[in-house]
N, C-alpha and C positions, 0 to 999 in steps of 0.2 A: 506619914508613912510613904505616901506616893513620892514625895520629894526625895526621900532617902533612896528609894529604888531608882528613880530617874538619875540622881546624882551618881549612884554606883554604876549604872549602865554607861553614863557619859564618861566616867573615869576609866572604865574598862575599854571603851571605844577609843579614848585618847591614847591609852597605853598600847593598844593594838596598832594604832597608826604609827607609833614609833618604830615598829619593826623589831627584829631580834638584835638587840644591842650587845648581848652577852657573848656573841661569837667573835666579834672584831674588837681588838684592843684600840684604845685611843692613840692616834699618831699625830704629832705636831705638824703644822703646815710645812710644806716643802719650801725651804728658803732658797733652793737652787734656781727657782723660777723667777727670782728677783731680776727685774729689768732696770738697768741704769737709765735715769732720765737724761743723762749727758754722756757724750762720747768725747774723750780727749785724746789728742795725739800730738806728738812732737813735730815741730816744723822741720822740714828737710834741709832748709838753707843753713849754711854754716853760721853759727852764732858768733857775735863779736866777743873777743876775749875779755874777761872781766879781771880787773886788777886784784880782786880777792883771791884769785888762783883757781877758781872753779866756775864753769859756765854751764848752766842748765839751758838747753835749747828752748826756743819759744814754744809755748803750749797753745794749741788751737782747741776750741771747744765748739760743740754742736749740740743743741738741745733737741731731744726727741719727743718732747711734750708740747702741748699747745699753750701751757702756762709755765714758762720757764722762770727760774729763780732770778731775782734781781741782784742778789749778792751771794757770793760763795767764798770759801777759803780753800787754800791749797795745802795738802799734807805731802811732805816728802819724807820717805823712809829710806834708810840706808841699810845695805846688806851687811850685817855684822859678822857673818861667817868667816870673813877673811881678816878680821881685826887681829893684829898681832899683839896689841897692847890689851891686857886682860882687865883694864880699868872698867868699872861699871860707868855707864853714862847713857845719855840719850841716844836713841837710834832713830828719832824722828823729829821733824821740824814742822810745826803747825803755824802757818802764816796768818796774819789778820785777814779780815774780810776785804774783798775787792768787788767792784761793780762788774757784772757780767751782762752788759746790755744786749738786747736782741736774742735771737736764737742761735747765732753763730758769730764767731770772732776769735781774737787772740788775746790772751791775758796781757795786760800792760807791761811794757819793757821794764819800768821801774819796779814793778811787783816781782818780776823774775830776778831783777838785780838784788832785791832784798833777800830772796831765796838763796842766791849765790853767796851773799855775805854770811848769812846764817849757816849755810852748809860749810863754808870755809872755816868758820869758827869751830863747828862740831868736828870736822875732819882734823883740824890742828890739835884739838883736845884729845882725840882718839889716836893720834899719830898715824894717820892714814897717808899713804903716798900712792901716786900713780892713778890707775883706773879704779873707780869705785862704782859698784852697782847700786842704783837707786830706783825706787818706784814712786809714782805720784798719783794722787787722786783728788778730785774736787769733793768738798763736803759743804753742808749748810753753814752759813755764816755764824750761826748761834753756837758753834762748837767751843768748848773750853780750851784754853791754851795748853792744858796738861791732860787732855782727854785720854781715856783708856780705850782699849780695842772695842769694847761693847758700844761706847758712845760714838766712836768713829764709824763703826758698821751701821749704827742706827741712823746716822746723819749723812752717810756717803751718797754722793750724787753721780759718781762715775765708777767704772771699774779701775783697778790698779794698773798702771801702765809702766812697764820697766824700761830703763835705759842705762847707759854707762856714761859717767863724766870723768874727766881727767882733773886731778888735783895737782897743781904745780907749785904751791907755796907751803910745803910742810913746815911744821914748827922746827926751829933750829935745834932743839934738844932731842929730837926724835932720831 
């Protein structure tokens, strides 16, 4: 009998310590406080023109953490609001993983060249001409090539950084 009374008192004391939970509804954690572990920015020097017809400026990165990633991938999204061709198609390019040594540096030129060629192909398929708005972000290297927005946001290492690129080789049928 004593054990039952002690257990009942302990249970009530435990519940009393929880406070009044009935007055405040559950709120999910605030995701706006997310701090990107990397900062990326475009290099201000003029980029060497690419024969593919589009040239993304060099991208510099800086890690804000003491344990930076060893590898990352680049995602390039294009602004489809100005697409004249109503064809459905991809609006993003997810590149393969690349080494990001140290806490600061520039993504390799051949990596950016791969992005230029991939974007030129997408731009030609979508019949884009002239200036095109794009945004770029770094993500963890484990991202799938056909990742959706949820996976991209879960693996993102930097904020989205916007820029404009000039596309000079449109498809002849456009």
